[in-house]
N, C-alpha and C positions, 0 to 999 in steps of 0.2 A: 505493499499500499506505502500512495506515497507518502512524505509527510507533509504534517501539519507547518513544521517550522521552517523560516528561509534558512536557505544555506548561509554560514556566514561569511563576511567577505574574503576574511583570511583562508578560507577551501576555497572557494572560487573566487577567482580575483578576475574582474570585467572591468577592464580601461574604459578612460572617458570618454571614448567613442561608442561604447557599450559594444566590444565586441571583444572576445575569450581572449586571457591572459598573452600565452604563446604564439597563439595562430591567426591573430589582430583580426578574424571574422567576425560578423556579424552573422546572425542568423539568417537574413535575407540572402548574404551573401552565398551561402551553402547550397548546392544542388543534393539531391538525392542520392544522384550516381555521383560517384565519388574513387579517381584515380590516383594510387601513390607511389612513389618514384621514392628512393635516398636521394639520392644527389641531385641537390638545388638547380645545377645548370640542365639537370634532363627535364625538369620540366618543361623547360619551348621546344625538347624534344615530341613529344605529347599533345602541347595546347598550341604548334604549327599548322595542326590538325582543323583548330576548331576555328568557327566563324562567331561575329559577334559578341566577342568578348569583353565583358563587363568592366573589368579589371584586374593590374596584377599587384600581388601585396612583398614583400618582403621586410621578416622580422627575423633573427638569427639563421639559421638553417630554413626555414620555412617559410618556403616560396609559393604562394597559391595563383588561380586563376582561376575564372568560372567563365562559360561560353557554349556553343552549339556547335552540336555533331550531328548531322544527318537527323534534325527534329528531338533532339534527346540533350539534355538539359546537362554540362558535367563539369565538376570542380578537378581541376589537376592541382595534387598538394606533395611539395616535397618534406620526407621526417627527418631526414638525416638517418644516420646506422644506430641498430642496437633496438635490444627491445626500450630500456630507459627512457627512449625519443619516441615509442610504439605507445607506451604508456598516456605520457601527456596529448598525443594525438588523438586516441581513442579515446579519451576522457573529454577532454575537451571540444571532439566533433560530435561525441554524446548530447554535451550540454547545450550544445548550438539548438539542438531539434527538441531533449527532452526538456530542457529546464528554462523556466520562464526569466530568462535573467534582468530583468526587470524587479518581479514580487521576488527571487531567489527560490522558488518552490518548485518541485517536481510535477512535471503537467500526469494530470489525471491518465491521458491515453500518450500512451510512447509510438513513435516511429524508430519504424528499422531501415536502415543506409544499406545500399550495395554501394562497398567500399573495396576495391579488386587493385592489389599490389603487385608492380609491374617491377621483378627484381632482376636480379645476376647470379648466379650461381655456380659452385664447382660440385662435377660430378663425384661419384662415390664408388659406381659400378659401371663393367665394361658394359653392359646393355643400354647407357644412357651416354649417346656420343655428346662429342663436341657440335655446340651453334646448336642445339634442339632446344623445342621449348618445352618445360615440364610443369605442370600443376601440378600443385602441394595438395592432395586429396586431404593429408593429415601430416600431422609435423611433431616432433618430440623437442620439448624445449632443455636445454640444458643451463640455463641463465635459473636466479632465483627469484624471478619475479613474482610469480604463482606461493612462494612460501608467503605473502600479503597477502592474498585474497582470496575468496572462496570454494575456488574450481574444486567439482566433484570429479574423483576419475573412476570407474567399472574399475572393477577386481580383475577382467581380462587386461583395461589398460594399466593398473598396478602393477601385473606381472610382466608387461614388457618393459619399463620404466624403473621395475627394481632390477630386474637384467640387465641392464645398462649402464643402471651406478653400479653395482658389481663390477662389469666389463671394464668400465672402467676406475674404481678405486673411489670416486665419490664420496664424501660426506653427506650427502644430501640427494633425494629423489627427484631427476629431472618427472618432467609431467609431459601430457598425452590428449592432445587436440585434434578437431577432425576440422573439415571445411564446410562451410554452406553450401549444401549437396545441389541444391537449385543454379550456384553460378557455377560448380563445376562442372553440370551439364549444358546451361548456356553455355558457358567459355573455353571450358579448356576438353569437352568430348575427344576431340582429336589428336590431342596430347599426348606426349607420356604421361603416364599418373604417377606421382610417388611419394614416398617418406620424408617428407624433410625434417635433418635435424638445425635443430637453431645453437648458433653459438654464443654464448656471451666473449668475444673478442675475434680479433683475426688472426692473429699471432698463436699463441701457445693454446689456445680449444681450439683452433683449425690446424695442431702439427707443426705449425712453423716453428724455426727455434731461430732467432738470428744471436745476440749474446749470453741470453738466459735457457737456462735448459726446462724444458716442460716437466712438471711431476707425472703429469700421463705418460707413459711412456708407450709410442706407438700409435698415438691416439688415431690416425688417418688410418692405419690397418685395422683397428678394435672398430674403430664407426664403418669400414665394408664388411669386416667378418660378422657382423651381430647378425643372428637370424632368430626369430619365434616363429610361434604358428600362426600363421596369414593364411591359410587353409588353401595353401599350392599359389596364393595369387603373389607374384616378386614382389612389386612395391608394397603390400600389404605384410612382409615378414624380413623385410631389410630395409635400411636407410639408403635412399638415391644421391640424396644432395647433400650439400649443407650452405649454409649463410646466415644470414645474422637478424633478421626481424619475424622470420611468418610466426612461431607457436605463439610470441606475443601478441600480436593479431590475433589469431583464430582462439586463444583464451577469453581475453577482453571480448572479442566480438558475441562469443557464448556468452558471456559475464553479462554483458550492456544489449544483446537481443539484434544485431547488425549484421549479415549478410556478409561475411568477407571471405572474400580468395585472393590467392598468391600463387602468381604464375613468373616462371625465373627463366629467364636464356640461359641456357648453358655454356659457360664462356670458359670455363678449366676445368680439365681435368687431371685433378689428383693423385690417379691410379696411373694414366702414361704423362703424371707429371706435363701437358701439354696446356698450352693457352690459347682461345681462338684468335683467328689474324683479320677474321670478320666480323666482330664484336657488333660495332655502328650499325651494322644493318640486318645481323638477327636481332638486335632488339627494338629496330625500328618496327619489321614485319610483326612482333610480339604487339608494340602499341597498336598498331594499325587492326590486328585482329582483334584487340579488347575493344576496341573504341567500335567496331561492326558488331559486337555482342555482347557491348554490359548496356 
C-alpha cells in the first residue's frame, strides 16, 4: 500500500526545477520506452535515429534525450558503469513515474516502464561468437547490491548461486534474476540467448591482473566451466558472457515492477583472447534492431 506520509527531502532529492537529483529529468520529459547505454558518448549513437528531439540534458555521466522513432516516443539515457550507478538510475526513473514529486507521495496506481539496456560484453563460451548479439534471459550478480534489498530467491536459484559462491570461494552469495519475458519475446527472439554474469569491476572480477594479483585464481576459467542443471538447454546451465550492469537492472526491475531487458554486442572473447575489429558496426546493428522492436 502507498505510504500516507510524504517522502522526506533528504530521501528523495528534487532539484529546484522539479527534476530528480542525479538524472536531472522531470516527469514530463520521460518516455514510457527507455533505451539505456553505459557510455555518455553512445547516447548520440542511438539518438541519431530519433526525430523531433525535445531536449538534450547532461549531469555528470547521465546524458538524456527524448524523441520520436516511427511513431514511438523514446528516451535515451546513459548510466555510466556498474550496478551502483544502475541503482541510482532505476530508483530515479521509478520516482519520475510512480511518485508525485510535488506531494512526495507514492501514487496509488503505478506504471511499468519498458527499459532496454544496449551494452557490450565479453563471451565466456565457444558457442558465443565474436560480433554476435546476445539477449540476457537471466543474470547472476556477483555484486553485493542485493544484500540491501529484499529480493526473493527460489530454492532452485539459490542452489545455482550457492554453487557459484562455493566455486569462487567468496564470502557472500551471488543472486540470480530473470529478464522481462515479454521483452525477450519482442526484442531478443532471434538473438543468442544467454545467462549473463554481472561483475562488480572490470579488472580482478573479470580475471584481469595488472599490478595486483586476484584473490580468485583462474576466475575466467571457473566462470566458463561452472555448470548447473538447466534441463539440457545450454544458456540455462552455464554462464555465456559477463559485463557490469545487467543483474542490477533485472533485480531492481523485478522489485519495482518494470519491464527490463539487456542486450549485448559481444565485442570480446575471453576464451580465445580476441577483440572485435568491427565493434561500432555491431553496436549500430543492435541499436537499430532495438529501436525497431521496443
